[in-house]
C-alpha positions as CSV (number, residue, x, y, z in Angstrom):
1,M,2.7,-27.6,-5.9
2,L,4.1,-24.2,-6.5
3,L,4.7,-25.4,-10.1
4,L,1.0,-26.1,-10.4
5,I,0.2,-22.7,-8.9
6,C,2.6,-21.0,-11.3
7,L,1.2,-23.0,-14.3
8,A,-2.3,-21.9,-13.3
9,F,-1.1,-18.4,-13.0
10,V,0.6,-18.5,-16.4
11,G,-2.6,-20.0,-17.9
12,L,-4.6,-17.2,-16.3
13,C,-2.3,-14.5,-17.7
14,A,-2.8,-16.0,-21.1
15,G,-6.6,-15.6,-20.6
16,Q,-7.4,-19.3,-20.7
17,G,-10.3,-20.8,-18.9
18,N,-12.5,-20.0,-16.0
19,F,-10.5,-18.4,-13.2
20,H,-12.5,-19.8,-10.3
21,D,-12.3,-23.4,-11.7
22,Q,-8.5,-23.1,-12.2
23,Y,-8.0,-21.8,-8.7
24,A,-10.1,-24.7,-7.3
25,Q,-8.2,-27.2,-9.4
26,T,-4.9,-25.8,-8.2
27,F,-6.0,-26.0,-4.6
28,K,-7.2,-29.6,-5.0
29,Q,-4.1,-30.8,-6.9
30,A,-1.3,-28.8,-5.4
31,V,-2.3,-27.4,-2.0
32,D,-4.7,-29.8,-0.3
33,T,-2.4,-32.8,-0.8
34,N,-4.2,-35.0,1.8
35,N,-7.6,-34.2,0.2
36,N,-9.4,-33.2,3.4
37,H,-10.7,-30.0,1.9
38,V,-8.4,-27.7,3.9
39,A,-4.7,-26.9,3.8
40,D,-2.6,-26.6,6.9
41,L,0.9,-25.5,7.7
42,S,2.5,-28.9,6.8
43,E,1.0,-28.7,3.3
44,F,2.2,-25.1,2.8
45,Q,5.7,-26.2,4.0
46,A,5.7,-29.2,1.6
47,L,4.8,-26.7,-1.2
48,F,7.7,-24.5,-0.1
49,D,10.1,-27.5,-0.1
50,Q,9.2,-28.2,-3.8
51,Y,10.3,-24.7,-4.7
52,D,13.5,-24.8,-2.6
53,L,15.5,-26.4,-5.4
54,N,18.9,-26.4,-3.6
55,K,17.3,-27.3,-0.2
56,D,18.9,-24.4,1.7
57,G,15.7,-23.3,3.5
58,Q,15.1,-20.3,1.3
59,V,13.6,-19.5,-2.1
60,P,14.9,-16.4,-3.8
61,V,12.8,-15.0,-6.6
62,T,15.1,-16.5,-9.2
63,E,14.7,-19.9,-7.8
64,Y,11.0,-19.5,-7.6
65,V,10.8,-18.5,-11.3
66,Q,13.1,-21.4,-12.3
67,A,11.1,-23.9,-10.3
68,S,7.8,-22.7,-11.6
69,G,8.9,-22.7,-15.3
70,G,7.4,-19.3,-15.5
71,V,8.2,-16.7,-18.1
72,G,7.8,-13.0,-18.3
73,K,7.3,-10.7,-15.3
74,G,4.2,-12.4,-13.9
75,P,5.8,-15.0,-11.7
76,A,8.2,-12.5,-10.2
77,A,5.4,-10.1,-9.5
78,F,3.4,-12.9,-7.9
79,F,6.4,-13.9,-5.8
80,A,6.8,-10.3,-4.6
81,L,3.2,-10.3,-3.3
82,L,3.8,-13.6,-1.5
83,D,7.1,-12.6,0.1
84,P,6.2,-11.6,3.6
85,N,9.0,-9.1,4.3
86,K,9.6,-8.1,0.7
87,D,13.3,-8.9,0.7
88,G,13.3,-11.0,-2.5
89,V,13.7,-14.3,-0.6
90,I,11.1,-16.5,1.1
91,H,12.6,-18.3,4.0
92,R,11.0,-21.5,5.3
93,S,10.4,-19.7,8.6
94,E,8.1,-17.3,6.7
95,V,5.7,-20.0,5.4
96,P,3.4,-19.5,8.4
97,A,3.0,-15.9,7.4
98,I,2.1,-16.9,3.9
99,L,-0.5,-19.4,5.2
100,K,-1.9,-16.7,7.4
101,S,-2.4,-14.4,4.4
102,F,-4.6,-17.1,2.9
103,D,-6.4,-18.0,6.1
104,A,-9.6,-15.9,6.2
105,N,-10.8,-16.7,9.7
106,G,-7.4,-17.2,11.4
107,D,-7.9,-20.9,12.4
108,G,-4.6,-22.0,10.9
109,K,-6.3,-23.7,8.0
110,V,-7.0,-22.6,4.4
111,T,-10.2,-23.8,2.9
112,E,-10.7,-24.0,-0.9
113,G,-12.8,-20.8,-0.6
114,D,-10.1,-19.0,1.3
115,F,-7.6,-20.0,-1.3
116,I,-9.7,-19.0,-4.3
117,K,-10.4,-15.6,-2.8
118,H,-6.9,-14.7,-1.8
119,Y,-5.3,-16.2,-5.0
120,G,-7.8,-14.2,-7.1
121,D,-6.9,-11.1,-5.2
122,L,-3.2,-11.7,-5.8
123,Y,-3.8,-12.4,-9.4
124,N,-5.7,-9.2,-9.8
125,K,-2.9,-7.2,-8.2
126,V,-0.4,-8.7,-10.5
127,V,-2.5,-7.9,-13.5
128,A,-2.9,-4.3,-12.3
129,M,0.9,-4.1,-11.7
130,Q,1.6,-5.3,-15.2
131,I,-0.9,-2.8,-16.7
132,S,0.5,0.1,-14.8
133,V,4.1,-0.9,-15.8
134,G,3.0,-1.2,-19.4
135,K,1.7,2.4,-19.6
């Protein structure tokens, strides 16, 4: 799932396609794995598990970039925004905090709309970071 998210991110960085549609596709294919139109903690944990390549309960930025197949600084910048305590490692115990960052109404579930909004906000922050670094 994180791979699909990263692939969508890489495609967006390349300026391909409609952002809203790509975010919706990512949600449907990678996040909402039981197709009930919301993602819960178990789905976010399953996504984390896909990125935890060595199954040690943590995903450092290097493992995230490797698992995503991403190139350039975009995936690492995206990771930095997802990392709840900004220590360069996302621990499985931090997955609830990541879910909470996507959960607009605090009900413990992420709707497609919640996902599209927050993912879009993260994407815009990464683009802004890359533009300011490039100056």
